[in-house]
N, C-alpha and C positions, 0 to 999 in steps of 0.2 A: 855420533857427532856431539861434541861437548861445547856448551855455551859458557863463555867466561867474560867477565868485564874487568879490565885492568885499569890501574891508576893512570890518569892522564896528567902529565906535568906540563905546565905552560912554558913556552920558550921565553927567550930574553925579551924584556920590555922594549928593547930597541929594534926588534924585528918588525918588519912591515906587516900590515893586516893580511896581505896575501900569503906571506910566509907563515903567519900564525895559524891560518885556517887549516884544519886537518879533516879529511873526509872520513867516512865510516868504511872500514875495510874488513875483508874476510880472508882467513889464512888458508887459501887453496882447498884441497879436499878434506882437510881436517875440520874445516868449517868453524874454527874458533872465531868468535865475534870479538875482535880485539878492542875496538873503540866504540862507545856509545855516545860520544860527544865530540865537539870540536872547540876550538878556542875562540870562536865568535861569540859576541855578546849581544844582548838585546838592545833595541833602540830606546833612546831616552833623550830628554830635552838638555841634559847635561851629563858630564862624565866626572867621576871621581877616581882617584888613584887609591887603591887599597892594598896594603901589603900584609903578608903574614896571615891571611885568612884562607878558608877552604870553601869550595863550592861542593855541595853535596848533590849528587845526581842519583836518583833512586829508580830502580827497575823492579816492578812488581810482576811476579809470574802468576798466571792463572791457568786456564785450560789450554793445553798444548795438544796439537794433533797427535794421535797415536802413532801415525806413520813416521813421525820425526823423533829421532833419538837425541832429544835435547834435554840437558840437565840444567835446571835453573832453581836456585834456592828461593824460598819464598820472598825474601827481601834482600836483594843484592845491592849493597851500597857501594857506589863508586865515588871516592873523594878525590878532589883535584886541588893540589896546593898551587897557589898563584902568588908570585911576587908582586905582580901588578896587573890589575884588570880594570875594565870599565864598569860603571854602574849598570846593572841590568834593570829591566822593568820591575822585577820583584823587589830589588833594592830600593828603587824610587818609591814604590808603593808602600814599602815598610816604613818610610818616613812619616806617613800619614797615620799610622797605627799608634796614636799617642794617648788613647783614651783609657788604657789599662794601667797607667802609671799610678802608683800610690804616693800621695803627697805626705811628707813627713812634717806634720804641723803639730807643734808642741802645745798649742792652745787647746787642743781637744783630744780626747782619747778615742782612737779608731775602734770600730767594731771588731770583735774577735773573728767573726765569720765574714769572709770576703764576699763582696757584692759585685757581680759581673755587670759591667755597663753594656747594655744592649745596643747593637749597631746594625745598620743596613747599608747595602751597597747599591748605588744608583744604577738603575737599569740602563740609563742613557750613556753615562760616562764612566761607570764603575767605581767612582770615588766613594769613600766611606763617610757615613753620617751617623750622628747619634740617633737613637730610636725615637726620641721625642720631637725630632725635626721632621716636618712634613715635606719640605722642598729641599732638594739637594743644594748644599751650600756652595758647590762649585758651578753647576750648570743651571740650577733652578728647576730641574725636572721634579715632578710630583713623585712621591714615594710609591704610589700605586699607578704609575703612568700606564696609559694604554698604547704606548708607541709600538709594541709588538703586535697589536691587533689592528691598529689603524695607520701605522707608520707615522711620518712627520705631521700628518693631518691631525693626530691626536693632540689635544690641548696639553701643554706642559704644566699647566697650573691646576688641573682638575683630575679627579680619580678615574682612571680607565674609561675615558670618554673621547670620542673623536669630534670632529667638527661636522655635524650633520648638514649644515648649509653648504659647506665646501664640497662634501662628498656628493650631495645631490646635484650641485651645479656641474661638477666635473663628470659624474656618470652620465648625466643628461646630455652633455656636450658630446660624449664619446659614444652614445648609444647607437647612432646611425653609422659610425665608422667601423664598428665591430664586425658586422656581417661582410662589409666591403673588403676588409683586410684579411678576414680569417682564412680565405682560400686563395689568396694572392701570393705569388712568389716574389713580388716586388715590394714586400714590406720588411719590417725589422724582425729578425729572429732573436730569440732569447734562450740562452743555455742555462738550465737550472735543474737540479735533482735534489730531492730532500735527503738523500743518503749522505750528502756533504755536511749536513747538520750533525752527524754522528761523530765527526772529528772534533774532539774537545779535550780539555785537560781533565784527567780523571780525578785527581786529588787537588782541590783548591788550596793554595798555600796561604799567604796572608792577605791575598787580594784576588779577585777574579781575573783571569788572563784577558788582556785586551783583545786578542784574536779569538773571538768566541762565536758560537753559532748564531747568537742574536743579531750579528751583523747582517746575515742574509735574511733573517726573519723580518727585520725592520725594513729593508729595501723591498722585499717581496710584499709586505703589508702596504707600503706606500703605493707601489705599482698597482696592486689590486684595488685599493681604495680609489685611486684615480682612474680606474678602468683601462689601464694601459696593458697590464699583463696579469692574468689573461684578459684578452680583449683585442686591443689594437696591434699587439705583437703576437707572434706565434712561437711555440716552443719547438725545439728540435729534439729528436730522441737522444736520450743519454747513452753514452758508450764509454766503456773503460779503455783507455789507451793500451796498446800492446807493448810488451817488452822490447820488441824490435823497433817500434817508433820512438820509445824513450831513449834507446841507445843511440839514436841520431843526435841526441842533445847531451845525455849524460853517460858517464862510464858505467860499465856493467856492475862494478862493485857498489856504486851508489844506488842503482836501481834495485839490486838485491838487498841492500841495507834497509831501504824503505819498505820493501816487501816483507822483510823479516819482522817488522813491527806488528804485522797482522797477527802474530802468534804470541804477542806480549801484551799484558793488560795495561801497562803504562811505561813509557820510556821517553828519554830525552836525547836529542842530537846535540843541543846546546842548552845552557840553563833556561833559555826562553823558547826553544823550539821543541815542543812536545809532540808525542804521538801516542795513540791508543790502538786498540785492535781494529778500529774501523778507519784509521787514518790513511793507510795505504790505498784502500778502496776509494776513499774520498779524493785522494790526490790523482788517482788514475781516471776518475770520473771528470774531475776539473780539467785535466790535460786533454782527455778525449773530447769533451765539449768544445774546448777551444780549437782543437784541430778540425773538427767537423764543421764548426762555424766558419772557420777560414776557408775551408774547401767549398762550402755552400755559397759564401759571398762571392768568392772569386769566380765561381762557375756560373753565377747569375741566378742560382736558386733562391737567394735571399738578397735584399737590397743592401743591408748592412746588419750589424748584430751587436749584442751586448752579452758578455759571458758573466753571468751572475754566479761566480764560483769561489770556492775556498777549499783547501788552504791556498794562500797567495803564492807567488812563484818567483818574483824577480831577484830575490837574494840567492836562490838555488843555483849553484854553479855546476861545473862539469862533474866534480867529485863530492860536493858537500851540500848538506842541508843546513840552513841557518836563517835567522831573522824571520821565524815562523813559516818559512817556505820549504816545501819538500821537492816538488818538481817545477821546472820553469815553464809555466803555461804560455807565456808570450813567445818563448823560443820554439816551443812545439808548434804553435800556431804559425809562426813565420815559416818553418820548414814545410808545414802542411800546405800553405799558400804557394810555396815554390814548387812543391810536388804537383799542385793543381795547374801550374803553368806560369805563375808570377816569377818574373826574372829579378825584379828589385823590390825589396820590402823595406818600409820605413817603420821603425818603432819609436814612438814618442812616449817617454816615461815621465809623468808629472807627479808621481808619489813623492812625498817629502823626503824620503830616503833614497840614496843612490842605488840603482839596480846593478850592483856589482856582479851578480851571477849572469844577467843578460850581457853585460859588457864583456865579461870573460869569455862567454860562449862565441861571441861574434867579433871580437876585437881584431881578428885576422881575416875577416870576411868582407869583401867589397861589395857583395850583393845585398847586404843588410846594413842600413844606416841606423845607428842607435843614438838618439838625442835624449838627454836626461836633464830635468830641472829639479834641483834638490838642495836642501840645506847641507852645508859642508863645514863652514867655519874653521877653515884651515885643517881639516881632518879630525876635528874633535867631535863631530856629530856622526852618529852611526850610519854606515859601517866604516867610515873614514876614507873611503875611496871616492873617486869622481872628481879629482882636481881638474882645473882647467886645462892642464897640459897633458892629460890622459886622452890621446886622440886616436888610438889604434896603433897596431904593430904590424911588422912583416909585410910592408907594402900596402897596408890598408890605413895609412895615416889619413885622418880627416873623417873617417867613417864611424868614429866615436866623438860625439860632441856633448861636452859636459858644461852645464850652466850652474855653477856652484854658489848658492847664496851665502853670503858672509855673516848672516845673522838671522834670527827668527823674526816673526811678525810680517813677513813678505806677503803682500796681498795682490789683488786683481791687477792693478796698474803695472806692477813690476812684471807679472807673468805675461800680460798682454804685450807689454813693451818688448820682452824677450821674444815672444812669438813673431812680432812685426820685424824685428831687426836681426834675428838669428834663425829661429826655427823655420819659418816660411821661406826666406831666401835660400837657405841651404836645401830645404826639401824640394823647392821648385827646380833647383839646379840638378838635384839627384834624380828627379822625375820618377817616383816609385810607381809600381804597378799595384801595390797593395799597402794599406796603412793600418798599423796596429797602435792602440793607445794602451799603455800600462797605466790604468786609471786608479791610482791610489788616491783616496780622499782624505788623507791624514794632514794635508796642508790646508784643510778647510777650517774656517772660523769655528772655534770651540773645541777643536780636537785636543785631547790632553797630552798627546805625545808629539805632535807636529809643531804646535805653538805658532802657527801661521794664520793668515787672514783671507784666504781665498773664499769667495762666496759661490753659491750655486750659479748665479748669473755669470760669474767669471769662468767657471768650468764649462758652462753652456757655450760661451763665446769661443773658448779655446777649441771645443769640439767643432763648432761651426767653421772656424778658420782652417781646420785640418780636413774638413768634409769636401773642400774644393779639390783636394788632391786625389790621385788614383781613380778619377772618375766616380767618386763616391764610394768606392770599395773600402769600407772602413769597419774594423772590428775593435770594440772597447772591451777590455778585460779588467775585472776588478782586482785590485791589489790590496793596499792597506786602507785605514780609515777606521777610527775607534770611538768616535762620538755618533751614536745611532741617529740622532736628529740631523747632524751634519752630512753623514754618509748617505742617508736615505733621500734627503732633499737634493743633494748634489747628483746622485745617481739618476734620480727622476728627471732632473733638469737636463742631463746629458741625453737620456733616452728620448726626451721630447724633441731635442734637436735631430736625432736620428730619424724621428717620425716626420720631420719637416716643419716643426713649429719654430717660431722666432725666438731669439735668445733673450730678448728683453734687456740687452746690454748695449749701451751707446758708447761707441769707441771715442769719438771726438778727438781731442788732443791728449793722448795718454801721457801723463807726466810721471816718470818713475821716481823712486826715492834715490837719494844719493848713493846708497849701497847697491841698489839695483842697477843704476846707470853705470857704476864702476865695474860691476861684475860683467854686464853685457859688453862693455868696452873691452875688457880683458879677453873675453871669448872671441870677439870679432878680430882682435889683433893677432890671435893665434891661428884661427881658422881661416882667415883671408889668404893665408899662404897656400891653401888647398882649394878653397871655394872662391872663385873670381868675383862672384856677385856681391861679396862682402867688402870689397875695396872701396867702392864709393860710400857704402854705409859707414865704414870706419872713419872716413874724413868728416862726415856729418856728426858722428858721435863724438869725435875728438873736439870739434868746434863747440858742440853742446856742452861737453865737460869743461872746457875752458871758460865758457860763459857762466856755467854754474859756479866754478871756483871763484871767478871774478865777482859775481854777485854775492856770493857767500862771504868774500873778503870784505866787500863794502859794508855788508850787514854787520860783520864783526866789529869793524871800525866805528859804525854808528853806535852799537851797543857799548863799546868801550868809552866813547865820548859821553854817553849818557850816564855812565857810572863815575866818571872822573869829574873833578871840580872845574869850573870855568877858568879860562886863562886870566881874566881880570881879577879873579879871586886869588889865583896863584901869585900874580904880580903884586897885588895888594898886600898879601901876607909877607912877601919878601921885602917889599919896601918898608913895611913896619918893622921888620926884624933888623934891617940895615940901620934905621934911625935909632932904634933901641941900643944897638951895639956901639954905634959911633957917638952916642951921648947927645945927639942933635935933637932928640925928642924929650921935652921937658913936661913933667906932669905938674900941673898947678895944684898945690896943696891948699886945702881949705883951713882957715884959722878960726879960733874961737870967736874972733871979732866978727867974722863973716856970719 
C-alpha cells in the first residue's frame, strides 16, 4: 500500500462553504491517501481575502508499524494554491509577531551581530509578550501563572500561587459532601481521561495552537481545588468508541482517515485542524466517554454529567474533520441516548461558532432538535454557516434553529433573552427525553477568538434554564474556549449547577441590545411557522421593537437639536442679513470730532 499526498486546489471563491469542504478519502484497495486536508479554515474574529498565496501543509513520517506497507518520505510537503481564502488562526497570530522587525534608523549604526528579542507566550491566552514584561499585556496574567496547578483560583497577579483562603473555604464546605456523593448513583458524573492530553500540535508554528492540552488541565485544576472533582462528582470508566458506533455518525472513509493519523507523527486535515500519533485515540476516548455518559444518565445510573473531553467535535461532519474537531461527540452522545431508550433528544449549542457538523448530521432528523446560538455576521464569521433560514431539510423543517448574532460583544442579557423567547418555548413544545449542551466557552468574556462577553454566571443561568427539561437528564459536553481563566471558571460554574447549587444570576427584566433583539425577532418570525408557541411571542417582540425604534428616533431628534443652533439665533442671523442686503441697516461712523 503506497501513501501519497496530492496537491489540493481550492474551488471557486463563489462556491458555498458546504461545497468547498472536502473530506479525507482513500482510494479503495490500493489504499492511496489522496487528501490530507480540506478547504475549511480556522475560526477567527475577522476574515481577510488573500489571493495568490499558498498554504503549506506538512506531514512528518516517523515510526510506522512493520505490518503496514506504507511508504512515506521523511517530509512530504503538500502545497495548496488558493485564489481566495479566509484568515486562519495562524494568520491572525502572525500579526502579533512584530518584535523581530529591524528598524532602519540612519541616526545610529546598527550592530553587526543580530540580537534576538526574547519573548514568552501567555499560559492563559497564548498571546505573545516581550521577555521583560511580567504580566500579559492582553489578559494581565502573570508570566509564571499557577493557573495549571490551581485553576482559576490562582491569582493572575502573582507567581505560581493559588488563593489559600478560597481553597480552604471551598474544601471545608465540600468536605462533608464527598463521602455522601461518592457511592451514590444520583450524583453528577464526569468523563475524563489523561490520554486526551496527548493530542497536541507537534511543531509549534509562530504561535501556540489555541486548542491545546492546557484547556483540560486548567479545568481539572479548578475542579480539584474546589473539591468538586475528585470529590462531589464521580468519574466514569474511560472507553474508546468502536468503529461501528462511529459509523452511525460518520462515513467509513472519515473514520479510517482519522485512524490513519495514529501511524503519522504529524498531519493536518485543514491548516488549523492538526493530528499527531495520539490524536485518533484521544478522539475515540472523547466520543466513548460522551456515549457512556449519555447512556448512564438516561438509564438513571447518574443524575447528570459533564464530559471534560477533547478534541472538540461540533464542526466534524459526516465526511470531514475541521475546526479543531475530529469526531462529533454530541452526535455520538445523542445516538447513544436514543439507543438507551430516548425518543427525542435536544442539543443546545452555545459555542460562539456554529456547529455546522452537528447540523449536517441531524438536519433531516425530526427526532433530534438542534438549537445553536453563535456569531454569524452575515456568514463572515467562521464557519460561515448557521443563517437564520437554515431550519432543516426533507420534512424536518424547524428541527434546526439558528440564532445568529450579527456582531461580537454579545453578553449575558442577549443570551438569556434568546433563551427566554426562543430556546425554552421551542424546547418545551418539542418535549425532549434527553438534553445535551454543546458547551463551548469561547463566547466567554476574555476569550481571544470569540470576542464576546458571557460571564460564568450567565453560563450557569443558561444551564439552570435547561435543567428543567427532560426531567433533569442533562449532559454537558465541552467544545471550544481558549482563555484558560474564562473556560475554567465557566465550566466550574456550570458543574455547580449540575450539583444543585444556585446560579447567582438574577433574571429581573432582561433587556437585550438592539442587535440581540433584532436577531431574536428574525428567528421567531421564521420559526413560528413551525412552532405555534412562538406566535404570541412574535407579537410581543414586534411591539417591543417598534417601541425601541420610536424611543431611539426621539433620542436621535434630541441629540440633533442639541447640536443645532436655536431657532431664535437662526432668525436673528437671517434678519440681520436681510437688513444688510436691503441697505436698511446703517452703521454709524465715528468722526474725529467725536
